[in-house]
C-alpha positions as CSV (number, residue, x, y, z in Angstrom):
1,M,131.7,71.4,-163.4
2,N,128.0,70.4,-162.5
3,D,127.2,72.6,-159.9
4,Q,124.0,71.3,-157.6
5,H,122.1,74.4,-158.5
6,D,122.6,74.1,-162.3
7,N,119.8,71.1,-162.5
8,K,117.2,72.8,-159.7
9,T,114.4,74.5,-161.4
10,V,112.2,76.7,-159.2
11,D,108.5,76.5,-160.2
12,W,106.5,79.5,-159.5
13,L,103.9,77.3,-157.9
14,E,106.0,76.2,-155.4
15,Q,106.7,79.6,-154.1
16,P,103.9,80.7,-151.5
17,R,101.7,83.2,-153.1
18,P,99.2,85.4,-151.4
19,K,95.7,84.8,-152.1
20,Y,94.6,88.4,-152.2
21,I,96.5,91.6,-153.5
22,Q,95.5,95.1,-153.8
23,T,95.9,96.7,-157.3
24,D,94.6,99.8,-159.2
25,L,91.6,97.7,-160.1
26,G,90.9,96.9,-156.6
27,K,91.0,93.7,-154.6
28,E,92.1,90.9,-156.7
29,K,92.2,87.1,-156.1
30,L,94.5,84.1,-157.0
31,C,93.0,81.1,-158.8
32,I,94.4,77.8,-157.9
33,E,94.0,76.5,-161.4
34,C,95.6,78.6,-163.7
35,G,97.5,80.7,-160.9
36,E,96.5,84.1,-162.4
37,Y,95.1,86.9,-160.5
38,W,91.6,88.5,-161.4
39,P,89.5,91.2,-159.9
40,L,87.4,90.0,-157.2
41,D,83.6,90.6,-158.6
42,H,81.0,88.2,-159.7
43,E,82.2,88.5,-163.6
44,F,85.1,86.4,-162.8
45,W,84.2,84.5,-159.7
46,F,81.2,82.1,-158.8
47,T,79.8,82.8,-155.3
48,Y,78.4,80.7,-152.7
49,S,76.5,81.8,-149.2
50,G,79.1,81.5,-146.3
51,K,78.5,81.6,-142.6
52,L,75.9,83.6,-140.9
53,K,77.1,86.6,-139.4
54,K,76.2,88.2,-135.9
55,D,73.9,90.7,-137.6
56,G,72.0,88.2,-139.5
57,T,73.2,88.4,-143.0
58,K,75.3,85.9,-144.7
59,S,78.7,86.4,-146.1
60,T,79.6,86.2,-149.8
61,C,82.3,83.6,-150.4
62,Y,84.4,83.1,-153.6
63,E,85.2,79.7,-155.3
64,A,88.9,78.8,-155.2
65,A,89.0,78.9,-158.9
66,C,87.7,81.6,-161.4
67,K,84.9,81.3,-164.0
68,S,87.1,80.3,-166.8
69,C,88.8,77.2,-164.8
70,Y,85.8,76.0,-162.5
71,Y,84.5,73.5,-164.9
72,I,88.3,72.2,-165.9
73,R,89.0,71.8,-162.1
74,Y,85.6,70.6,-160.6
75,K,83.5,69.2,-163.6
76,P,85.8,67.3,-165.9
77,Q,83.4,64.8,-167.0
78,R,81.3,67.7,-168.0
79,L,83.6,69.0,-170.8
80,Q,84.0,65.3,-171.9
81,R,80.4,64.8,-172.9
82,P,79.2,65.9,-176.4
83,K,77.4,69.4,-176.9
84,N,74.3,67.7,-178.5
85,S,74.0,64.6,-176.3
86,I,70.8,63.0,-175.4
87,R,70.5,63.4,-171.5
88,S,66.9,63.0,-170.4
89,Y,65.1,59.7,-169.9
90,H,62.2,60.7,-172.4
91,E,64.7,61.9,-175.2
92,K,66.4,58.5,-175.0
93,G,63.2,56.9,-176.3
94,C,62.6,54.8,-173.0
95,A,59.4,56.5,-171.7
96,P,56.1,54.8,-172.5
């Protein structure tokens, strides 16, 4: 009665998904953390300078995680720190 396919679950992360899709809003990119597609612009993605092109301009590259997931993925220690924590040497009272 037990079929081998009954217990097998297919996770949506196991299936390959394209990094970019074209929609009515324009080009959208897949976030590696939340698995959602977001429009490819500065509102949803952090950018960095890419390689230098032959014409002398630098390409604009987008991070792999969207802005809402960026600190969760790359800076988890920042989220664990209390909001009003004393961070500088002077604020701790160690300065002469």
